C-alpha positions in Angstrom: 64.5 96.6 137.7 64.0 94.3 140.6 66.5 91.7 141.5 64.2 88.8 140.5 63.6 90.3 137.0 67.3 90.9 136.6 68.2 87.3 137.4 65.5 86.1 134.9 67.0 88.2 132.2 70.5 87.0 133.0 69.3 83.3 133.0 67.6 83.7 129.7 70.7 85.4 128.2 72.9 82.6 129.5 70.6 79.8 128.1 70.3 81.6 124.7 74.1 82.0 124.6 74.6 78.3 125.5 72.1 77.2 122.8 73.9 79.3 120.2 77.3 77.8 121.2 75.9 74.3 120.9 74.4 75.0 117.4 77.7 76.5 116.2 79.7 73.5 117.6 77.3 71.1 115.8 77.5 73.0 112.5 81.3 73.0 112.8 81.4 69.3 113.5 79.2 68.5 110.4 81.4 70.8 108.2 84.6 69.1 109.3 83.1 65.6 108.9 82.0 66.4 105.3 85.2 68.1 104.2 88.1 66.3 105.9 88.9 62.7 104.8 88.9 60.3 107.7 92.2 58.8 108.9 92.3 55.1 108.2 94.1 52.9 110.8 94.8 49.2 110.5 96.6 46.9 112.9 97.5 43.4 111.7 99.1 40.9 114.1 101.3 38.0 113.1 102.1 35.6 115.9 105.4 33.7 116.2 105.2 29.9 115.8 105.5 29.3 119.6 103.0 32.1 120.4 105.4 34.0 122.7 106.0 37.1 120.4 104.0 38.8 117.7 104.7 41.3 115.0 102.0 44.0 114.6 101.8 45.8 111.3 100.4 49.3 111.8 99.3 51.5 108.9 98.0 55.1 109.3 96.7 56.8 106.1 94.6 59.7 105.0 93.7 60.9 101.5 92.3 64.3 100.4 94.1 67.6 100.1 97.0 66.7 102.4 97.4 62.9 102.0 99.8 60.9 104.2 100.5 57.3 104.8 102.9 55.6 107.3 103.6 52.0 108.0 105.4 50.4 110.9 106.1 46.9 112.3 106.5 46.4 116.0 107.6 43.2 117.7 106.7 42.5 121.3 105.2 39.8 123.7 102.0 38.3 122.4 100.3 39.1 125.7 100.3 42.8 124.9 97.3 44.2 123.0 97.6 44.9 119.3 97.1 48.7 119.7 100.3 48.7 121.8 102.1 49.0 118.4 100.4 52.4 117.9 101.2 53.8 121.4 104.7 52.6 122.2 107.3 53.4 119.5 110.1 51.7 121.4 109.1 48.3 120.0 109.1 49.4 116.3 111.6 47.5 114.2 110.4 49.1 110.9 108.9 52.5 110.1 108.6 54.2 106.7 106.2 56.3 104.6 104.0 54.1 102.4 104.8 53.5 98.8 103.2 56.0 96.5 100.4 55.7 95.7 99.5 53.8 98.9 98.2 50.4 98.1 97.3 47.6 100.5 99.3 45.2 98.4 102.4 47.2 99.1 102.0 47.0 102.9 104.8 45.3 104.8 104.4 41.6 105.3 105.8 39.6 108.2 106.8 36.0 108.0 108.2 34.2 111.0 111.1 32.0 110.0 111.5 30.6 113.5 110.4 31.5 117.1 113.2 34.1 117.2 113.5 35.1 113.6 111.2 37.4 111.6 111.4 38.5 108.0 109.8 41.7 106.8 109.0 42.2 103.1 108.4 45.8 102.2 107.9 48.2 99.3 110.1 51.2 99.6 108.2 54.5 99.9 109.2 58.0 99.0 112.0 59.8 100.8 110.9 60.7 104.3 110.8 64.4 105.2 112.6 63.5 108.4 115.1 60.6 107.6 115.9 60.2 111.3 112.4 58.6 111.8 113.1 55.8 109.2 113.7 52.6 111.0 115.0 49.2 110.0 116.3 47.5 113.1 117.8 44.0 112.9 116.9 43.0 116.4 113.8 43.8 118.5 113.7 45.7 121.8 114.0 42.5 123.8 117.1 41.5 121.8 115.5 38.0 121.4 114.1 38.3 117.9 116.3 38.9 114.9 114.8 40.7 111.9 115.8 40.4 108.2 114.4 42.5 105.3 113.4 41.8 101.8 112.7 44.7 99.5 110.0 44.3 96.8 110.9 45.6 93.4 
């Protein structure tokens, strides 16, 4: 075979292989999107009366065959974006698995009692698989905001 014919055969084989890989990737993506429940993420900010700080309630949940749900509350300067609560765990004052079954009405609620005092009302969830991750801090990372807790019955 001449060099030109050989390069055409190699090119066609490469293109056909690439097309098969794209088709398999697309089929796998469709399969996963149909069989795996989506992860639901919510961020709810609650700004302090003076607007300096905010508490952000973060909830991450997924149903299906391997359900999970976690809730946290982070307190930090109001100038930071809400999704900072998801990426920087150092500002979390509360973290726990959701109450079972997970209901929006059981999500933690934050009420500012003063510019430097927040109250978190929560529904206790099941025992955590890793109890060291549970968090109920009584002061935020800046040590400016004090936090109290009220457990729903």
